[in-house]
Phi, psi and omega in degrees: 000133177273117181269009180284157177289160177304324182296320181293321178299316178300319177296322179293322178296322179295331181272356177295125181296141179280144177290139181297145179295145180279140177296139183274118180292146178301142180280158176300325179297317178300313181298314182296326178296319180291321178298319181299318179294322176295319177296320178300317180293333178280318187283320185305305178301323179296314179294327179293315179297317180300318180296320181292318179298320176293320178294324180290319182291326185253008177067032181274080187227040178290146183089154187290318183294316177300325178297315177300310187294326183301335180297334185265016180308317182302325178292322178294319179302321178287317179294339183294339179295338180289303178297334176294313180296318179300314180298320177292322181291327181269003177058040174264087191292326175294314177299319178299317179298313176303315183296318176300316177297314183293316180296319176299317181298314179294321181298314179302326181281330188256317192293325184301332180289351176257004181244115181307128179081354187287347180289338173094002180247115179217081185295335182049056181286166183241023183265194181289164176272152176226117181263117183240154176215144171237142183211122169277119185263019167055061181051043175077009183271353180292149180290109187293323180297319183293316180296316178296324175299318177298318181298317180295317183296319180269002177054054184293135175268322184224130176241132173248133177235143177240156183061043179275120175255169179296320177296320179294325178294314179298321180294321180292321176297320179296330181278355179103011186293322181297337180279320181287316183231081189286339181264134187206157172224101188235147175222080179296155181211184177274141177057239184267003191278341187276162183204171173185158172233127177245142181206153169271349183275161177288132176268114177291312180204160179198157178198156173277151179227101180283146178264125189300317188287312186268335187083357175294151179246136172249142180250141182234135175227149169251120187247151179267120179248116181304129177090357181224162175296158173300149185230135177269129181241133176232137174272113190255137179198082169294157178295145178281143179273061192272348184211169179305131182091338181285341179302321179295319180292316177305312181299320178294316180296318183290324180288345179270001179291141183289134177292159173290159180235082189300337179250013183231212183297152175284140180221142174231131174254125180238136173158188174266100184278355188045040179205152176249175178292357177268355176269132187298324182294325178290317176300320175299317178299313178302320182297345179286351180139013179260170158222156183270120189300316182296323178293318178300325180275000183080017179242026182285355175253005179284121184289149175242352181206144352277154182228032181232023178088004175294145183274063178229134177303139183290142180229163182257099183253342183260135189218155167245106176259118181247144172310136183300345176282351183263132176276164180238117182261322183202151175222136177229136174248125192229144174292144175232106182304137178094343180252153176271359179244149169269150177279150177240123177250134177227132172263113183256154175240121183267157171293147175282164179300320180294317180297320181294321178295317179296321178293321181291323184284340177279000000 
């Protein structure tokens, strides 16, 4: 029996130590919420890469912004390895499978242009060589002396220039271009609209060809190459998709480029296409019977723009597209001070007249 008074008992009860509070275990809801966030962080990049790969594969590049973004596909192909690795590490097998498929799709589209001969076209003709160069002279701001120096060093036979202004034409003449390449078909213009072809070879015929949507002018010449069939050369320059609404003009200009004629005259397109091999329209043009000289030489991922210090990842906008009957011996991409584009030089090998005659008779 407790003989303490009720008050004493109450005091003792007040002095009884309380049990420490138990730690609250994380709830199942909290754990699942964190897992859901982790899964979201895994899936979103995978789906983004898959969407990009699908757009690239099926040519889904409507609108100006998608056209601009598609030029950066090689960087996306490289970055695609990250979400693939994350999905594998987290054992999200469905996400990993989609990532593998998307990454493989991008790799198949991008990697061959960096491997010499991987494009599969090697006609191995036995005719004379033709040395060609294309240079966007940045509205006449390119260093004329430097460009003429490149032409002299590479012994260029045909030069195509884009964004040729009257001032730029005079600067090139002053630097000695007219002496090196005396035959020409030029149409200088304001800003980016002008163009020209210079050559040391005989020009059989030539004409300007305006592009309806942009008003840009392209010049076309047919030149006589000793020991080979005549060859048509065009200085190519579709409008850049640089702002809202320009994508439609770009699409129209690019669709007006002349298709190859596999059973007809040889043709080479040189210029600033404002498109990469990841753009469906350019691939469709090539599929008519061209091949990209830089891709054949394994230099198809060497960027040509921008080359003036802009904080934009470099992309390959300048191309030499040659008829597939023409071989590619060498390609060089060179800086031109004062221009935002690099020049592209290609040493091509033409079919001989005899080989061409045998092919036509067969």
